[in-house]
C-alpha positions in Angstrom: -4.6 -44.8 99.6 -2.6 -42.2 101.6 -3.0 -38.4 101.1 -1.7 -37.2 97.7 1.4 -35.7 99.0 2.6 -39.1 100.1 1.3 -40.9 97.1 2.8 -38.7 94.4 5.3 -36.7 96.3 7.2 -35.5 93.2 8.2 -32.2 91.5 8.8 -33.4 87.9 10.3 -30.6 85.9 12.7 -32.6 83.8 15.1 -30.3 82.1 12.9 -27.5 80.9 13.4 -25.0 83.8 15.9 -23.2 81.7 13.4 -22.6 79.0 11.7 -19.2 79.1 8.1 -19.3 80.4 5.5 -18.1 77.9 3.7 -14.8 78.5 1.6 -14.7 81.7 -2.0 -15.8 81.5 -4.6 -13.3 82.6 -6.8 -15.4 84.8 -9.6 -13.3 86.4 -8.9 -12.7 90.1 -12.4 -13.9 91.0 -11.3 -17.4 90.0 -8.0 -17.4 92.0 -8.0 -15.0 95.0 -11.5 -14.5 96.2 -13.0 -16.5 99.0 -16.3 -17.9 97.7 -19.4 -16.9 99.6 -21.7 -19.6 98.2 -21.5 -22.9 96.3 -22.3 -21.1 93.0 -19.1 -19.2 93.4 -17.2 -22.4 94.4 -18.4 -24.1 91.2 -17.6 -21.1 88.9 -14.1 -20.9 90.4 -13.5 -24.6 90.0 -14.9 -24.9 86.5 -13.0 -21.9 85.2 -9.7 -22.9 86.8 -10.0 -26.4 85.3 -10.9 -24.8 81.9 -7.7 -22.7 81.9 -5.2 -24.8 84.0 -5.8 -28.4 83.0 -3.3 -29.4 80.3 -5.0 -32.5 78.7 -8.1 -31.0 77.2 -7.1 -32.0 73.6 -6.7 -35.7 74.5 -9.0 -36.0 77.5 -12.5 -37.5 76.7 -14.2 -35.5 79.5 -16.8 -33.1 78.0 -16.1 -30.1 80.2 -18.8 -27.8 78.8 -21.3 -30.6 79.4 -20.1 -30.7 83.0 -20.9 -27.0 83.4 -24.5 -27.4 82.1 -25.1 -30.5 84.3 -23.5 -29.4 87.6 -23.9 -25.6 87.7 -27.6 -25.8 88.8 -26.8 -28.7 91.2 -24.1 -26.7 93.1 -26.4 -23.7 93.1 -28.8 -25.7 95.3 -26.2 -26.4 98.0 -25.7 -24.4 101.2 -22.0 -23.6 101.9 -22.7 -23.5 105.6 -24.4 -27.0 105.8 -22.0 -29.8 106.7 -24.2 -32.3 104.8 -24.1 -30.2 101.6 -20.4 -30.0 102.0 -20.2 -33.7 101.9 -22.6 -33.9 99.0 -20.3 -31.6 97.1 -17.5 -34.1 97.3 -19.6 -36.7 95.4 -20.3 -34.1 92.7 -16.6 -33.2 92.4 -15.9 -36.9 92.2 -18.4 -37.4 89.5 -17.2 -34.5 87.4 -13.6 -35.6 87.5 -14.0 -39.4 87.4 -12.8 -39.7 83.8 -9.9 -37.3 83.8 -6.7 -38.9 82.4 -4.4 -36.9 84.6 -3.2 -39.6 87.0 -1.7 -37.1 89.4 -5.0 -35.3 89.7 -6.5 -35.0 93.2 -8.7 -32.6 95.1 -8.1 -31.8 98.8 -10.7 -29.9 100.9 -10.3 -27.2 103.5 -13.6 -26.8 105.5 -13.4 -28.7 108.8 -16.3 -31.1 108.1 -14.6 -32.5 104.9 -10.9 -31.7 105.6 -10.1 -35.4 105.7 -11.8 -36.1 102.3 -10.1 -36.4 99.0 -11.0 -36.9 95.4 -8.4 -39.0 93.5 -9.8 -40.4 90.2 -6.7 -42.4 89.2 -6.7 -44.2 92.6 -10.4 -45.0 92.3 -9.8 -46.5 88.8 -7.0 -48.6 90.2 -9.2 -50.0 92.9 -11.8 -51.0 90.3 -9.2 -52.8 88.2 -9.3 -56.6 88.4 -5.6 -56.7 88.8 -5.5 -54.1 91.6 -3.1 -54.8 94.5 -1.8 -52.8 97.4 1.9 -51.6 97.4 4.3 -54.3 98.4 7.7 -54.0 100.1 9.6 -56.2 97.6 13.0 -55.5 99.3 11.9 -57.5 102.2 12.1 -60.6 99.9 14.8 -59.4 97.6 17.4 -58.8 100.3 17.6 -62.6 100.5 18.8 -62.7 96.9 21.7 -60.3 97.6 25.2 -61.4 98.3 26.6 -60.8 101.8 28.0 -57.3 102.1 25.1 -55.4 100.6 24.4 -52.0 102.1 21.1 -50.2 102.9 20.2 -46.9 104.4 17.5 -44.4 105.0 17.1 -40.6 104.6 14.3 -38.3 105.5 14.0 -35.6 102.8 13.3 -31.9 103.3 9.8 -32.8 102.0 9.5 -35.2 105.0 9.6 -38.3 102.8 11.4 -41.3 104.1 13.6 -42.8 101.4 15.2 -46.3 101.7 18.0 -47.4 99.3 19.9 -50.6 98.9 23.0 -51.4 96.8 24.6 -54.8 96.4 25.3 -57.7 94.0 23.5 -60.9 93.0 25.5 -64.0 92.2 28.6 -61.8 92.6 28.2 -60.5 89.0 24.9 -58.6 88.8 24.8 -55.1 90.3 21.6 -54.3 92.1 20.1 -50.9 93.2 16.8 -50.2 94.9 15.1 -47.0 96.1 11.7 -46.5 97.6 11.5 -42.8 96.5 13.6 -40.1 95.1 15.6 -37.6 97.2 18.9 -39.2 96.2 20.9 -36.3 95.1 19.6 -34.3 98.1 20.8 -37.1 100.4 24.2 -37.5 98.5 25.0 -33.8 98.7 23.7 -33.3 102.2 26.2 -31.9 104.8 24.7 -34.4 107.3 25.6 -38.0 107.5 22.8 -40.3 106.3 22.3 -43.8 105.2 21.3 -43.2 101.6 24.6 -41.2 101.0 26.6 -44.3 101.9 24.4 -46.6 99.7 24.8 -44.3 96.7 28.6 -44.1 97.2 28.7 -47.9 97.3 26.6 -48.1 94.1 28.7 -45.5 92.3 31.9 -47.3 93.3 30.4 -50.5 92.1 29.7 -48.9 88.7 33.1 -47.3 88.4 35.2 -50.2 89.7 33.1 -53.1 88.5 34.7 -56.5 87.8 35.3 -57.7 84.2 32.9 -60.5 85.2 30.1 -58.1 85.8 27.2 -59.2 83.6 24.5 -56.5 84.1 22.6 -54.1 86.3 19.1 -54.3 87.9 17.4 -51.0 89.1 14.3 -51.6 91.2 11.7 -48.9 91.5 8.7 -51.0 92.4 6.2 -49.3 94.8 8.2 -46.1 94.3 6.0 -43.0 94.5 8.4 -40.6 92.8 10.4 -37.7 94.2 12.8 -34.9 93.2 13.2 -34.1 89.6 17.0 -33.8 89.9 17.3 -37.5 90.5 16.4 -38.4 87.0 19.6 -36.8 85.7 21.6 -37.7 88.8 20.9 -41.5 88.5 20.3 -42.2 84.9 23.2 -39.8 84.0 25.6 -42.2 85.8 24.9 -44.8 83.1 25.8 -42.9 79.9 28.6 -40.9 78.4 26.3 -39.2 75.9 23.2 -37.1 76.3 20.0 -39.1 76.1 17.1 -37.7 74.0 14.3 -38.6 76.3 11.0 -37.0 75.1 9.1 -33.7 74.8 7.0 -31.5 77.0 4.5 -28.8 76.4 2.3 -26.6 78.6 -0.4 -24.0 78.3 0.5 -20.8 76.4 -2.5 -18.7 77.6 -6.0 -18.9 79.0 -7.3 -20.8 75.9 -8.5 -24.3 76.7 -6.5 -25.7 73.8 -3.7 -23.1 73.7 -0.4 -25.0 74.0 3.2 -24.2 73.5 5.3 -26.1 70.9 6.7 -29.4 72.0 10.2 -28.9 73.6 12.8 -31.5 73.7 13.9 -33.1 77.0 17.5 -34.6 77.2 19.2 -36.4 80.1 22.8 -35.3 80.4 25.6 -37.6 81.5 26.9 -36.9 85.0 30.6 -35.7 85.5 32.9 -38.6 84.9 30.2 -41.0 83.8 31.0 -43.7 81.3 28.8 -45.8 79.0 27.7 -48.9 81.0 27.9 -51.3 78.0 26.0 -53.9 80.0 22.5 -55.2 80.0 20.2 -53.1 82.3 16.9 -54.3 83.6 14.5 -52.0 85.4 11.8 -53.4 87.7 8.6 -51.4 88.1 5.0 -52.2 89.0 1.6 -50.5 89.0 2.7 -48.4 92.1 5.7 -47.0 90.3 4.5 -43.4 90.0 5.7 -40.2 88.5 9.5 -39.9 88.6 9.7 -43.7 89.0 7.9 -43.9 85.7 10.2 -41.3 84.1 13.2 -43.3 85.2 11.7 -46.5 83.9 11.2 -44.8 80.5 14.7 -43.3 80.6 16.3 -46.6 81.3 14.5 -48.0 78.3 16.4 -45.5 76.1 19.7 -47.3 76.9 21.1 -49.9 74.6 20.4 -53.5 75.8 17.8 -52.5 78.3 14.6 -54.2 79.5 11.6 -53.5 81.6 10.2 -56.3 83.7 7.1 -56.2 85.9 3.7 -54.4 85.6 2.4 -51.5 83.7 3.2 -48.4 85.7 0.7 -46.0 87.4 0.3 -43.6 84.4 1.2 -40.2 86.0 3.8 -38.8 83.7 3.0 -35.1 83.5 5.5 -32.7 85.1 4.2 -30.7 88.0 5.4 -27.5 89.6 3.8 -24.3 91.1 1.2 -22.6 88.9 3.4 -19.5 88.6 6.1 -21.4 86.7 4.1 -22.7 83.8 0.9 -20.6 84.4 -1.1 -23.7 84.6 -1.4 -26.9 86.8 -2.2 -26.8 90.5 -4.6 -24.2 91.9 -6.6 -23.4 95.0 -10.0 -21.9 95.8 -9.3 -20.0 99.0 -10.9 -21.5 102.0 -12.4 -24.4 100.1 -10.2 -26.7 98.1 -6.8 -27.3 96.5 -6.3 -29.1 93.2 -3.2 -31.0 92.3 -2.8 -31.5 88.6 -0.1 -31.7 85.9 1.7 -28.5 84.8 2.7 -29.9 81.4 2.2 -32.9 79.1 5.0 -35.3 78.6 5.5 -37.2 75.4 7.9 -40.1 75.3 10.6 -40.3 72.6 8.4 -42.9 70.8 5.8 -40.1 70.2 3.3 -41.6 72.6 1.7 -40.0 75.7 1.4 -42.5 78.5 -0.7 -40.4 80.9 -3.6 -42.3 82.3 -2.3 -45.5 80.7 1.0 -46.3 82.2 4.2 -47.5 80.6 4.0 -51.2 79.7 6.8 -53.7 80.5 8.7 -55.7 77.9 8.1 -58.8 80.1 4.9 -58.7 82.1 5.0 -60.5 85.4 1.6 -60.6 87.2 1.6 -59.7 90.9 1.4 -63.0 93.0 1.3 -62.4 96.8 1.4 -66.1 97.6 4.6 -66.6 95.6 6.2 -63.5 97.2 5.3 -64.7 100.7 7.0 -67.9 99.9 10.2 -66.0 99.4 10.3 -66.0 95.7 10.2 -62.8 93.5 9.2 -63.7 90.0 10.1 -60.3 88.5 13.6 -60.4 90.0 13.9 -64.0 88.8 13.1 -62.9 85.3 15.6 -60.0 85.5 18.3 -62.3 86.6 17.6 -64.7 83.8 17.7 -61.9 81.2 21.1 -60.9 82.3 22.5 -64.4 82.6 
């Protein structure tokens, strides 16, 4: 697995940024701004920040108080200046967080002896799964399905993420759109020429000027690690003339471990000039569809006559932004570590929370590398059959 910023490069705020943030939490400065002088201070800062900033304590099965009792004396025995003890601490952090359901959650370390180390519980769980497979570049196979004249392009986002997009047709009557990540609106509104802008214009023109013979649309977000929040409205909003009730979010109201705000509704608005698609829509996603790719998959499923084909998604659905916005989520221990964790809990419109579980497909297609290498994509085949 790559470093977390490449794996889950997303800022998922949905549509709640216009909602007033609750009163500021009063987290003791010793837990946020002080450089620890020993491992006891490192542990206290980490445990207390997790206690106040982690947003899943009411549904997570990790017994956080038990972690304190077990690991406080263990960390107290470590020497902050000893490289071997620094490495031991990584194992302890991994053991403490192994069961956390937040599938964005990761810890990066700052001291030089362990700067290349990372704790990423969700990735570790994936690797232990019998159905684990590495990300696959499906478009290398699927481009052979596309009619002549399809367009592709690339764009390097301001977050330094390379996004590839493809727009075309299959059998002359199925619209197809693929993207490897989300910086689509950024590319489309950029003052600089870029390949993704042309792909998007081609796709939007296809939607607007589609032939009466057009039978459906396929959107492919397999092995897509997520990206900019604005793309959810920007892309899905092209497919509807009415606001889409999408789900709900909540975050921490104060320092209390179980102190949450009320659930707040999230709605995807139609984009200017958008019309109802009134066609079958199939979204393709896999177990490396992460964060905003999962949000888009769930959003597509709110549309009439829609289907999801592929594998259960990664399971990282919680919005993330800077700690100052929601007063929870990501935090640092100066000079030692940085924690990346959800800022809010997302509940889908069906009343379920898919964090740590992933969103399941309507039609499950197991990953088959041999079949893909033969030039056949079973998930895309299934999507085409659904539309035809």
